[in-house]
MARPABA-889630 format. One line per 3 residues: number of its first residue (from 1); for each residue x, z negated, y negated of C-alpha. Coordinates in nm, 3 decimals, decimal comma. Layout:
NUM> X Z Y ~ ... $
This chain:
1> 21,112 -9,244 -2,382 ~ 21,105 -9,400 -2,727 ~ 20,980 -9,723 -2,574 $
4> 21,261 -9,724 -2,320 ~ 21,517 -9,649 -2,591 ~ 21,391 -9,945 -2,793 $
7> 21,414 -10,164 -2,483 ~ 21,775 -10,053 -2,440 ~ 21,847 -10,146 -2,802 $
10> 21,692 -10,489 -2,748 ~ 21,912 -10,554 -2,444 ~ 22,223 -10,429 -2,620 $
13> 22,138 -10,644 -2,922 ~ 22,120 -10,962 -2,713 ~ 22,467 -10,897 -2,574 $
16> 22,603 -10,807 -2,919 ~ 22,473 -11,136 -3,063 ~ 22,653 -11,336 -2,795 $
19> 22,979 -11,142 -2,834 ~ 22,968 -11,205 -3,208 ~ 22,907 -11,577 -3,164 $
22> 23,207 -11,586 -2,928 ~ 23,407 -11,404 -3,195 ~ 23,302 -11,667 -3,448 $
25> 23,452 -11,935 -3,224 ~ 23,770 -11,728 -3,204 ~ 23,788 -11,702 -3,583 $
28> 23,740 -12,078 -3,612 ~ 24,019 -12,138 -3,361 ~ 24,264 -11,939 -3,573 $
31> 24,160 -12,076 -3,912 ~ 23,994 -12,419 -3,894 ~ 23,996 -12,575 -3,546 $
34> 24,217 -12,879 -3,481 ~ 24,492 -12,801 -3,230 ~ 24,378 -13,071 -2,993 $
37> 24,049 -12,888 -2,930 ~ 24,209 -12,594 -2,750 ~ 24,097 -12,688 -2,398 $
40> 23,740 -12,756 -2,507 ~ 23,729 -12,434 -2,707 ~ 23,863 -12,244 -2,408 $
43> 23,574 -12,365 -2,195 ~ 23,323 -12,276 -2,465 ~ 23,472 -11,928 -2,496 $
46> 23,463 -11,883 -2,120 ~ 23,095 -11,979 -2,102 ~ 22,992 -11,757 -2,393 $
49> 23,200 -11,459 -2,283 ~ 23,062 -11,473 -1,929 ~ 22,707 -11,502 -2,059 $
52> 22,757 -11,209 -2,297 ~ 22,905 -11,003 -2,015 ~ 22,611 -11,085 -1,789 $
55> 22,370 -10,976 -2,061 ~ 22,567 -10,654 -2,121 ~ 22,572 -10,565 -1,749 $
58> 22,221 -10,665 -1,644 ~ 22,074 -10,424 -1,385 ~ 21,778 -10,345 -1,612 $
61> 22,019 -10,168 -1,850 ~ 22,146 -9,954 -1,566 ~ 21,788 -9,865 -1,471 $
64> 21,721 -9,756 -1,828 ~ 22,030 -9,536 -1,831 ~ 21,913 -9,361 -1,515 $
67> 21,608 -9,244 -1,708 ~ 21,756 -9,206 -2,055 ~ 22,070 -9,009 -1,970 $
70> 21,888 -8,701 -1,829 ~ 21,648 -8,712 -2,123 ~ 21,937 -8,735 -2,369 $
73> 22,092 -8,414 -2,239 ~ 21,809 -8,223 -2,404 ~ 21,879 -8,381 -2,743 $
76> 22,115 -8,257 -3,011 ~ 22,451 -8,389 -2,888 ~ 22,535 -8,486 -3,245 $
79> 22,220 -8,697 -3,282 ~ 22,222 -9,076 -3,314 ~ 22,006 -9,111 -3,002 $
82> 22,234 -8,899 -2,786 ~ 22,549 -9,077 -2,901 ~ 22,395 -9,424 -2,866 $
85> 22,285 -9,353 -2,510 ~ 22,603 -9,180 -2,391 ~ 22,854 -9,414 -2,557 $
88> 22,663 -9,723 -2,441 ~ 22,635 -9,580 -2,088 ~ 23,012 -9,532 -2,078 $
91> 23,065 -9,889 -2,197 ~ 22,816 -10,012 -1,936 ~ 22,999 -9,828 -1,659 $
94> 23,326 -9,994 -1,757 ~ 23,171 -10,337 -1,802 ~ 22,993 -10,337 -1,465 $
97> 23,325 -10,281 -1,290 ~ 23,449 -10,616 -1,419 ~ 23,305 -10,938 -1,268 $
100> 23,167 -11,196 -1,511 ~ 23,387 -11,458 -1,343 ~ 23,692 -11,257 -1,445 $
103> 23,568 -11,234 -1,805 ~ 23,521 -11,611 -1,818 ~ 23,864 -11,674 -1,668 $
106> 24,032 -11,439 -1,914 ~ 23,856 -11,601 -2,212 ~ 23,967 -11,947 -2,108 $
109> 24,325 -11,843 -2,035 ~ 24,367 -11,654 -2,363 ~ 24,217 -11,942 -2,564 $
112> 24,485 -12,171 -2,422 ~ 24,749 -11,901 -2,459 ~ 24,680 -11,869 -2,830 $
115> 24,755 -12,236 -2,888 ~ 25,068 -12,211 -2,673 ~ 25,184 -11,905 -2,866 $
118> 25,129 -12,079 -3,201 ~ 25,331 -12,379 -3,085 ~ 25,601 -12,160 -2,931 $
121> 25,631 -11,956 -3,249 ~ 25,648 -12,269 -3,465 ~ 25,923 -12,412 -3,242 $
124> 26,081 -12,072 -3,170 ~ 26,071 -12,149 -2,799 ~ 25,948 -11,871 -2,569 $
127> 25,944 -12,100 -2,266 ~ 25,630 -12,270 -2,405 ~ 25,442 -11,940 -2,405 $
130> 25,600 -11,785 -2,094 ~ 25,366 -11,927 -1,825 ~ 25,061 -11,828 -2,028 $
133> 25,184 -11,471 -2,070 ~ 25,258 -11,454 -1,699 ~ 24,896 -11,547 -1,631 $
136> 24,774 -11,287 -1,878 ~ 24,991 -11,017 -1,723 ~ 24,849 -11,092 -1,377 $
139> 24,498 -11,075 -1,524 ~ 24,575 -10,735 -1,674 ~ 24,698 -10,601 -1,343 $
142> 24,386 -10,735 -1,177 ~ 24,173 -10,573 -1,449 ~ 24,337 -10,237 -1,382 $
145> 24,248 -10,271 -1,014 ~ 23,876 -10,269 -1,101 ~ 23,901 -9,905 -1,212 $
148> 23,980 -9,576 -1,037 ~ 24,350 -9,495 -1,026 ~ 24,465 -9,325 -1,347 $
151> 24,763 -9,101 -1,409 ~ 24,943 -9,418 -1,517 ~ 24,817 -9,777 -1,477 $
154> 24,872 -9,836 -1,850 ~ 24,609 -9,564 -1,920 ~ 24,333 -9,806 -1,822 $
157> 24,444 -10,060 -2,082 ~ 24,512 -9,801 -2,352 ~ 24,164 -9,655 -2,309 $
160> 24,008 -9,987 -2,413 ~ 24,166 -9,951 -2,757 ~ 24,207 -9,575 -2,791 $
163> 23,938 -9,399 -2,586 ~ 24,051 -9,072 -2,433 ~ 24,420 -9,124 -2,511 $
166> 24,669 -9,120 -2,223 ~ 25,006 -9,290 -2,193 ~ 25,167 -8,947 -2,156 $
169> 25,001 -8,832 -2,482 ~ 25,142 -9,128 -2,673 ~ 25,488 -9,078 -2,527 $
172> 25,483 -8,711 -2,628 ~ 25,386 -8,797 -2,987 ~ 25,647 -9,073 -3,009 $
175> 25,922 -8,855 -2,860 ~ 25,858 -8,598 -3,133 ~ 25,839 -8,865 -3,403 $
178> 26,130 -9,093 -3,313 ~ 26,429 -8,863 -3,380 ~ 26,288 -8,749 -3,713 $
181> 26,237 -9,106 -3,831 ~ 26,583 -9,208 -3,710 ~ 26,734 -8,912 -3,898 $
184> 26,554 -9,015 -4,216 ~ 26,662 -9,378 -4,181 ~ 27,024 -9,271 -4,135 $
187> 27,006 -9,048 -4,443 ~ 26,867 -9,335 -4,648 ~ 27,136 -9,572 -4,516 $
190> 27,405 -9,341 -4,658 ~ 27,265 -9,385 -5,011 ~ 27,300 -9,681 -5,250 $
193> 27,040 -9,943 -5,164 ~ 26,762 -10,034 -5,405 ~ 26,735 -10,388 -5,537 $
196> 26,442 -10,599 -5,416 ~ 26,590 -10,941 -5,486 ~ 26,297 -11,021 -5,715 $
199> 26,065 -11,006 -5,410 ~ 26,246 -11,306 -5,259 ~ 26,203 -11,554 -5,541 $
202> 25,955 -11,839 -5,519 ~ 25,597 -11,731 -5,592 ~ 25,309 -11,972 -5,640 $
205> 25,068 -11,943 -5,349 ~ 24,749 -11,988 -5,551 ~ 24,847 -11,710 -5,791 $
208> 24,933 -11,484 -5,496 ~ 24,589 -11,558 -5,354 ~ 24,415 -11,477 -5,683 $
211> 24,598 -11,148 -5,722 ~ 24,515 -11,047 -5,364 ~ 24,147 -11,120 -5,429 $
214> 24,162 -10,903 -5,742 ~ 24,305 -10,610 -5,546 ~ 24,060 -10,647 -5,255 $
217> 23,774 -10,651 -5,505 ~ 23,902 -10,338 -5,677 ~ 23,928 -10,160 -5,342 $
220> 23,558 -10,232 -5,285 ~ 23,552 -10,533 -5,051 ~ 23,206 -10,694 -5,066 $
223> 23,256 -11,069 -5,099 ~ 22,883 -11,125 -5,044 ~ 22,942 -11,004 -4,689 $
226> 23,290 -11,144 -4,635 ~ 23,550 -11,409 -4,711 ~ 23,924 -11,466 -4,687 $
229> 24,109 -11,749 -4,514 ~ 24,464 -11,832 -4,406 ~ 24,593 -11,781 -4,053 $
232> 24,924 -11,770 -3,868 ~ 24,883 -11,395 -3,816 ~ 24,663 -11,191 -4,057 $
235> 24,354 -11,038 -3,898 ~ 24,008 -10,898 -3,970 ~ 23,703 -10,994 -3,768 $
238> 23,333 -10,925 -3,792 ~ 23,022 -11,104 -3,670 ~ 22,799 -10,814 -3,763 $
241> 22,845 -10,563 -4,043 ~ 22,717 -10,815 -4,298 ~ 22,978 -11,078 -4,208 $
244> 23,325 -10,923 -4,211 ~ 23,609 -11,169 -4,273 ~ 23,979 -11,128 -4,346 $
247> 24,275 -11,363 -4,329 ~ 24,623 -11,357 -4,474 ~ 24,940 -11,562 -4,455 $
250> 25,186 -11,667 -4,722 ~ 25,564 -11,670 -4,728 ~ 25,680 -11,872 -5,026 $
253> 25,987 -11,657 -5,085 ~ 25,844 -11,320 -4,987 ~ 25,591 -11,180 -5,232 $
256> 25,507 -10,880 -5,017 ~ 25,385 -11,080 -4,718 ~ 25,047 -11,194 -4,850 $
259> 25,020 -10,906 -5,098 ~ 25,037 -10,624 -4,846 ~ 24,871 -10,807 -4,558 $
262> 24,569 -10,865 -4,785 ~ 24,558 -10,492 -4,867 ~ 24,596 -10,409 -4,498 $
265> 24,317 -10,637 -4,381 ~ 24,094 -10,523 -4,666 ~ 24,131 -10,170 -4,533 $
268> 24,006 -10,286 -4,194 ~ 23,721 -10,478 -4,355 ~ 23,606 -10,185 -4,569 $
271> 23,566 -9,985 -4,249 ~ 23,355 -10,253 -4,082 ~ 23,144 -10,311 -4,394 $
274> 23,080 -9,938 -4,418 ~ 22,940 -9,884 -4,067 ~ 22,586 -9,749 -4,090 $
277> 22,315 -10,009 -4,037 ~ 22,156 -9,776 -3,783 ~ 22,420 -9,904 -3,539 $
280> 22,350 -10,275 -3,601 ~ 22,352 -10,486 -3,282 ~ 22,470 -10,190 -3,071 $
283> 22,810 -10,109 -2,915 ~ 22,858 -9,841 -3,182 ~ 22,871 -10,093 -3,466 $
286> 23,248 -10,086 -3,500 ~ 23,540 -9,850 -3,559 ~ 23,588 -9,538 -3,350 $
289> 23,915 -9,674 -3,213 ~ 24,206 -9,898 -3,305 ~ 24,412 -9,600 -3,429 $
292> 24,128 -9,491 -3,658 ~ 24,101 -9,851 -3,773 ~ 24,475 -9,865 -3,843 $
295> 24,450 -9,539 -4,036 ~ 24,223 -9,723 -4,278 ~ 24,432 -10,037 -4,314 $
298> 24,759 -9,845 -4,347 ~ 24,606 -9,603 -4,596 ~ 24,501 -9,882 -4,832 $
301> 24,820 -10,081 -4,775 ~ 25,070 -9,795 -4,808 ~ 24,931 -9,468 -4,941 $
304> 24,741 -9,661 -5,207 ~ 24,907 -10,002 -5,232 ~ 25,270 -9,885 -5,231 $
307> 25,210 -9,586 -5,458 ~ 25,339 -9,558 -5,813 ~ 24,998 -9,473 -5,967 $
310> 24,849 -9,790 -5,813 ~ 25,114 -10,006 -5,974 ~ 25,093 -9,827 -6,307 $
313> 24,753 -9,994 -6,324 ~ 24,818 -10,329 -6,150 ~ 25,177 -10,413 -6,236 $
316> 25,108 -10,554 -6,585 ~ 24,860 -10,795 -6,427 ~ 25,111 -10,901 -6,160 $
319> 25,379 -10,950 -6,426 ~ 25,140 -11,166 -6,625 ~ 25,080 -11,383 -6,319 $
322> 25,454 -11,424 -6,252 ~ 25,636 -11,380 -6,586 ~ 25,950 -11,571 -6,488 $
325> 25,997 -11,371 -6,167 ~ 25,887 -11,025 -6,283 ~ 25,890 -11,029 -6,662 $
328> 26,226 -10,850 -6,680 ~ 26,167 -10,623 -6,380 ~ 26,068 -10,270 -6,483 $
331> 25,786 -10,083 -6,313 ~ 26,033 -9,833 -6,168 ~ 26,250 -10,110 -6,024 $
334> 25,946 -10,287 -5,881 ~ 25,814 -9,965 -5,722 ~ 26,147 -9,893 -5,558 $
337> 26,179 -10,255 -5,447 ~ 25,846 -10,267 -5,265 ~ 25,942 -9,941 -5,092 $
340> 26,290 -10,047 -4,992 ~ 26,394 -9,910 -4,654 ~ 26,583 -10,169 -4,457 $
343> 26,611 -10,240 -4,089 ~ 26,416 -10,563 -4,044 ~ 26,315 -10,803 -3,771 $
346> 25,943 -10,848 -3,836 ~ 25,695 -10,563 -3,782 ~ 25,429 -10,675 -4,031 $
349> 25,691 -10,686 -4,308 ~ 25,863 -10,359 -4,212 ~ 25,879 -10,064 -4,451 $
352> 25,705 -9,735 -4,377 ~ 26,020 -9,559 -4,257 ~ 26,110 -9,816 -3,989 $
355> 25,766 -9,953 -3,897 ~ 25,692 -9,712 -3,614 ~ 26,017 -9,805 -3,437 $
358> 25,886 -10,161 -3,402 ~ 25,575 -10,022 -3,235 ~ 25,769 -9,798 -2,999 $
361> 25,978 -10,095 -2,886 ~ 25,668 -10,294 -2,795 ~ 25,507 -10,000 -2,616 $
364> 25,812 -9,963 -2,393 ~ 25,803 -10,331 -2,302 ~ 25,430 -10,329 -2,231 $
367> 25,454 -10,026 -2,004 ~ 25,749 -10,184 -1,822 ~ 25,555 -10,508 -1,770 $
370> 25,259 -10,320 -1,625 ~ 25,487 -10,111 -1,404 ~ 25,648 -10,432 -1,281 $
373> 25,999 -10,333 -1,387 ~ 26,024 -10,616 -1,640 ~ 25,956 -10,984 -1,573 $
376> 25,804 -11,200 -1,844 ~ 26,094 -11,445 -1,830 ~ 26,331 -11,165 -1,930 $
379> 26,134 -11,055 -2,237 ~ 26,335 -11,244 -2,504 ~ 26,664 -11,092 -2,389 $
382> 26,515 -10,745 -2,347 ~ 26,345 -10,769 -2,684 ~ 26,674 -10,852 -2,852 $
385> 26,852 -10,570 -2,670 ~ 26,591 -10,314 -2,774 ~ 26,592 -10,441 -3,133 $
388> 26,966 -10,378 -3,135 ~ 26,917 -10,029 -2,989 ~ 26,628 -9,932 -3,216 $
391> 26,713 -10,102 -3,544 ~ 27,068 -10,231 -3,512 ~ 26,956 -10,593 -3,546 $
394> 26,953 -10,897 -3,318 ~ 26,684 -11,159 -3,385 ~ 26,831 -11,504 -3,454 $
397> 26,548 -11,674 -3,264 ~ 26,231 -11,612 -3,064 ~ 26,001 -11,663 -3,363 $
400> 26,148 -11,359 -3,538 ~ 26,177 -11,179 -3,207 ~ 25,948 -11,171 -2,908 $
403> 25,704 -11,430 -3,045 ~ 25,634 -11,272 -3,383 ~ 25,302 -11,104 -3,292 $
406> 24,980 -11,266 -3,175 ~ 24,847 -10,981 -2,960 ~ 24,979 -11,075 -2,615 $
409> 24,834 -11,424 -2,643 ~ 24,489 -11,266 -2,680 ~ 24,539 -11,038 -2,381 $
412> 24,568 -10,732 -2,605 ~ 24,812 -10,536 -2,390 ~ 24,753 -10,166 -2,452 $
415> 24,709 -10,213 -2,827 ~ 25,043 -10,157 -2,999 ~ 25,069 -9,778 -2,998 $
418> 24,756 -9,761 -3,212 ~ 24,951 -9,899 -3,509 ~ 25,183 -9,598 -3,516 $
421> 24,904 -9,353 -3,433 ~ 24,709 -9,500 -3,725 ~ 25,001 -9,425 -3,957 $
424> 24,993 -9,059 -3,854 ~ 24,615 -9,031 -3,897 ~ 24,624 -9,202 -4,236 $
427> 24,838 -8,925 -4,385 ~ 24,631 -8,650 -4,223 ~ 24,321 -8,799 -4,384 $
430> 24,497 -8,855 -4,716 ~ 24,615 -8,495 -4,736 ~ 24,264 -8,372 -4,661 $
433> 24,113 -8,601 -4,924 ~ 24,357 -8,477 -5,188 ~ 24,243 -8,118 -5,136 $
436> 23,893 -8,209 -5,250 ~ 23,994 -8,481 -5,497 ~ 24,326 -8,380 -5,656 $
439> 24,271 -8,632 -5,937 ~ 24,329 -8,934 -5,710 ~ 24,655 -9,032 -5,882 $
442> 24,485 -9,046 -6,222 ~ 24,195 -9,239 -6,071 ~ 24,435 -9,498 -5,927 $
445> 24,611 -9,526 -6,264 ~ 24,272 -9,633 -6,399 ~ 24,210 -9,877 -6,112 $
448> 23,930 -9,657 -5,979 ~ 23,911 -9,624 -5,600 ~ 23,544 -9,538 -5,577 $
451> 23,588 -9,170 -5,491 ~ 23,828 -9,251 -5,209 ~ 23,605 -9,521 -5,066 $
454> 23,295 -9,300 -5,093 ~ 23,471 -9,018 -4,907 ~ 23,584 -9,253 -4,631 $
457> 23,233 -9,398 -4,607 ~ 23,083 -9,052 -4,552 ~ 23,353 -8,905 -4,329 $
460> 23,447 -9,208 -4,118 ~ 23,293 -9,548 -4,184 ~ 22,922 -9,476 -4,150 $
463> 22,966 -9,319 -3,806 ~ 23,097 -9,634 -3,635 ~ 23,185 -9,535 -3,278 $
466> 22,967 -9,225 -3,280 ~ 23,261 -8,989 -3,229 ~ 23,563 -8,998 -2,998 $
469> 23,872 -9,069 -3,213 ~ 24,054 -8,741 -3,155 ~ 23,732 -8,546 -3,218 $
472> 23,674 -8,745 -3,538 ~ 24,022 -8,665 -3,669 ~ 23,980 -8,299 -3,580 $
475> 23,632 -8,292 -3,733 ~ 23,770 -8,413 -4,068 ~ 24,119 -8,261 -4,085 $
478> 24,096 -7,957 -3,859 ~ 24,358 -8,082 -3,613 ~ 24,410 -8,363 -3,364 $
481> 24,662 -8,642 -3,421 ~ 24,974 -8,473 -3,556 ~ 25,302 -8,643 -3,660 $
484> 25,415 -8,358 -3,888 ~ 25,222 -8,458 -4,206 ~ 25,344 -8,817 -4,175 $
487> 25,708 -8,713 -4,140 ~ 25,675 -8,483 -4,442 ~ 25,512 -8,764 -4,643 $
490> 25,804 -8,998 -4,563 ~ 26,066 -8,736 -4,649 ~ 25,901 -8,653 -4,981 $
493> 25,850 -9,016 -5,083 ~ 26,193 -9,146 -4,987 ~ 26,384 -8,841 -5,108 $
496> 26,258 -8,930 -5,456 ~ 26,331 -9,303 -5,424 ~ 26,676 -9,264 -5,267 $
499> 26,773 -8,929 -5,422 ~ 26,828 -8,766 -5,085 $
């Protein structure tokens, strides 16, 4: 069977290579490609994606699974061989349900949709993007039809990003979380607001870039296996575990935009760079799920990057880079300013207390679109109405409203709940880590993140997709995804900042 297992790895490796080359074209489209090349790039993406899909679903792989799966049942179910065979077989089953022609069509449509979204966002005109999103929505409904009926049609899409999670599970978690976060936000709103005016001065872009690089380096990002570029929406992408790239974006009068997006994407990249090389060129060479991935990015961005011990080390350096803006701003004032709780329009710039409400809003709209109770043309109005209901704000335009996120243009419907789930997991992991490393605050004061990264490497990163996400969380923390630690973390943090 060893020979057959190696043959399986060879087949999986061919498909992985093609998927990664297609991803490279996607990265280029968002960072370097001239806008006029969208149609040509769409065709290239369609060809490559279809070819990769054909390689990943070739009948010879199915024949190998017929022999390898019974053999694997006699192996240790925690072994690399067992997990490689069973996880890959599950992926193969899903992939073979989807025609290659559909994959090609979706790649071409989303390539064009990305350019339309970028233009629509720049012009704040949803009508430019609307027909593309309508096409994508029809594709998603068609995709769902390839699979057996689920408890809810959205389950099929959610499973692509969060394996094993059901729409009902997410709703239950959010229903428990929402009132507690709203109560906290209301309590904070009754207190005097902190001053963050210094965050909205003009900050030199090159100096912002240099400081972000310094932080990413301190976290442990390996620049020999990665790079950073600018993009309209920050993202992390990998073309193999030895080529993991991040992007950021700059707002001239908003220091936190590039600063915290760089921390966030570095968290994602550390995960990808830490996957064990045993999984190279296999379907397991990535994160366990999007929620687990978000737990890493949100941990480094918030639990580390917005903590007082972190800034006790880094603030003098930031002040030195921007003496006219921050020279007279005390550390305490800066710390409170970067943790200001304020109802805001843009998710990626939202504070920790309000962030999950942005996610819940999007989840409701996605489910409604899939159910057919919301038409794409009505999204801007519905978005604005829900923003008013959730956060008491009405976006002044589409760019700060329904067009602010890139995900729908890439066909990533089913994704958004993982952001909030990742927040919850991040605190569960953090609390567990502190029980075995209570000196983390002192380590951060010294700019030392090595113990944290080493622990994450051992407990999470090296395993790639070996474990189901809920099982991984339970394996490390002793419980499945639980909102209680996150709520307690928010209450403790903001009670100190706002004197609740």
